[in-house]
N, C-alpha and C positions, 0 to 999 in steps of 0.2 A: 481590542484597540491596537495591540501590538502588531497584529497582522496587517491592519489597515494602514497603520503608520509605516510599516515595512514596504507593503506592496503598492501602496498609493503614493508614498513619499511625504504625506502630511496628514494630519487630523486636526480638526477643529470643532468648534461648538456645534455647527449646523450639521456636520457629519455624525457626531455622536448622537444628536438628536434623531437623525434619520435611522441610525443603526439600532437604537434601543427605544425609539418612541418616547423620548423624555422631554420634559419641559426645560427651557433655557437655563434655569437656576440649577436643577439637577444635573444637566450636562455639564455646566461649569464646575461644579463640586467633583464630578467624575474625572474631568480633565486635570483639575488641580492635584487629585489624588495620583493621577497617572504620571504627571509631570514630577512629583515628589519622589516617586518610585524610581524612575530613570535618571532623575537628577541632571548632571552636566552632559549627559548623553543627547539631550534635547537642545534645541535652539527655538526661540519664539519669534514669530514674524508678526509684529503688531499690526502692520499695514493690512496684512490677509487675514489676520486673526486666526492663524493655525499654528501648529507645533510641528517641527522638522527634526529630523536627525542631524546631529552635529557632524557625524562621520558615517554616512549610509553604508560604505564599503566595509567598514570595521565593525558594524553592528551585526551580532548573530541573531537573526530571527528564528524563534522556535516554533513559528507558525508556518506549515508547508502551504504552497500555493493552492493545493486542492482544497484544503480546510478554510483558507480565506475565501476562496471562491463560494464554497458551500453556505457559509455564514453570512456572506454579504449579498448574494444574488436575490435572496428573498426580501431584502430592504430596498432594492433599487427600483421598484415599481414597474411600469410597462416598458421601460426603455433601459435594460440592464446594461448594455454595451459590452457584456461578457456573454458568450456563447459557448456552452459545453456541448459540442458535437460529437463526443464519443459514443459509440454504439455498443450496448451490452446486449448479447443475443441469449445469455444464459438465463433460463427461467428457473427461479428458485421460489417455491411456493411458502407463503407465510407459516402455514401449519406445520410443514416439514422442517423450517428453520426454528421455530418455536419448540417443538418436540426435542430437536437435537440440543437446542441451548438449555432446556430444562434438564436433560440428561446430563449434559457437561456440569451443570452447578450441582446436580443431586447425586453424580456419580453412579447413575443407574443405566440399564440396558435399553437398546432401541431395536426393534426388528424392522428391518428396511427390506424394501424391494429394489434391487440395484441392478444395473445394465452397465457393461462396459465394452470396450472395443474387442477385448478377448472373449467375453461371453455376453453377447447382445442381447440374449433373451433375459428378461427380468427373472431374478432368483432371489429368494428370501435368505436372509443371513441376520444373526443378531451381533450388534456392535455394542461396544462401550466407549463412547466419545470422551476425550479430554480436552480438545481444543477445536474451536472454529476459526478457520483461517481464510483470509481473502487475500489471494496472491495472483497478481496478473489480472486476467479478465474473469476468474473463477472463484467461487467459494468452495472451499473444502472443509471436510470435518477429518480430524486426525483420530483414530480410534483403535481400540483392540478389537480384532475380529475373531469370533469365536469358531468360525469356519476354518480360516487359515491358521489359527492360533499364533497370530502375530500382530504387530501393529501395522496399520495400512492407512493410506489416504483414500477417502472417498470424494468424488466430485458431487457437490450437492445438486447440481442440476440434472445429473443422472439417478437421483434418488425418486422413484415413483411414488412411495408411501414410506411413512415412518409411524410406528406405533411403540409407544413406551411399555416397556415389560415389568417395571418396577423392581426388576432384579437388580441387586447390588453386587458389584465386583471390585475387589480391591486391586486397583492398577498400581504396578510398580513402575513409574515413569522412568526410574533409571535403567529399565530394560528397553525402553524405547530409544535405542541408540541413534536412529535417524532423526529423531526429534531433539534429543539433548546433545548431539554432536553438532557443532558448528564448523563449517569450512569456508575457506576463504576463496572467493571467486574474483579472479583477475581478468579485467577486460581492458582492451586495446582496439585502437582503430584497425579496420581491416587491412591486412598487409597488401591487398591487390588494389587499394586505392592509391591515387597519386599523392606525393608528398604534400600538395597543397590541400587536397581532399582530406587526408588524414588529419591535417591542422584543423580544418573546419569541424570535424568530428570531435577532436580534443577540445576545442574551445566549447562546443555545444555541451558535451557530456562530461568532460573531466577538467573543467575549469582551466583549460590550457596544458594541463599535465599530460604526460605520455600514457599514462594508464590509470585505472581506478580499481581499488580493491573493495570488495563487499564481503562481510561476514554473514553468512546466512545458514540456516538451519540445513542439516544435510539431506533431509527428505524433501526439502523445497527447492533445491538447486535446479532440477529439470524445469520446473514450473517458471522460476525467475529467468534463467537462460531463454526459454521459449518466448516469455512475454517481452524480453529485451531484444528479441530477434537477434541474438548473437550467435555467430557460426562457431560450431564445435569442430567442423571439418572445412577450414578455410580454403582448401584445394578445390572443393567441389560447391561448396556454398559461397558463392561470390557476389559482389557488388553488381548492381545497385540494390539487389534484394537484401543483401547483409551489409551493413555498415561497420559493426562491431564484430569482433571475434573473442572467444575465450582463450586467453593466453596460456592457462594452465589446465587445458581440457584434459590431457592425459592423466592428471591426478584425480579428475572428477569423473572419469569414466565409469567407474564402478557404481556411481550414483545415478547415472543416467538410463533411461529406459532403452531397452534394445530395440 
């Protein structure tokens, strides 16, 4: 309800009935509880029979836009008015995801057949996963690799098969420095944009500020930068392909793929 109120600007009995498939009396009770919770942050439009935010700009919504869209599109019927046109080409098979998830929870091993750009032929290896991560357009699993004797990231779409070994291995996550260490990513408008174009970028991504700082896990820095399409070499990676640049790329170079 908070997400609907924030992203639609108002919420009323009819909208609550549509969202939760409730009867009018049930929806009224839910709205009353919601209003009591937010108190003077809300105003009531008796004519339109809806609740609105008293100061929309000052209200801190805890529901991201993606989450609001996900939970409301299903209730919109045949004419949603919202279209998610993103294309995800990564194919993650349910049985592989399920096996890895079970291993994370049970702290057990998984034998995977894995291919990478460095080793394109599928090879078997045993890993002990401790986290499944969705970053950018891909799903990854962070795991201890018995072959490399180190913590590594594995792109889930490149796993051909996954079989549980039921073998247990005590992971010391303190030794996974790439996971436990957070780094600061500083973003700014690309230096080769015109001043007016830079301001457009700042308004779109930084709420008008000159830059944006993100705290991210060190092992995920490369994936985040790639997904944001931010230049780490602004001399050669130029607009219009790149509109953002990493202002502190020199500090992050040890974390980036060669």
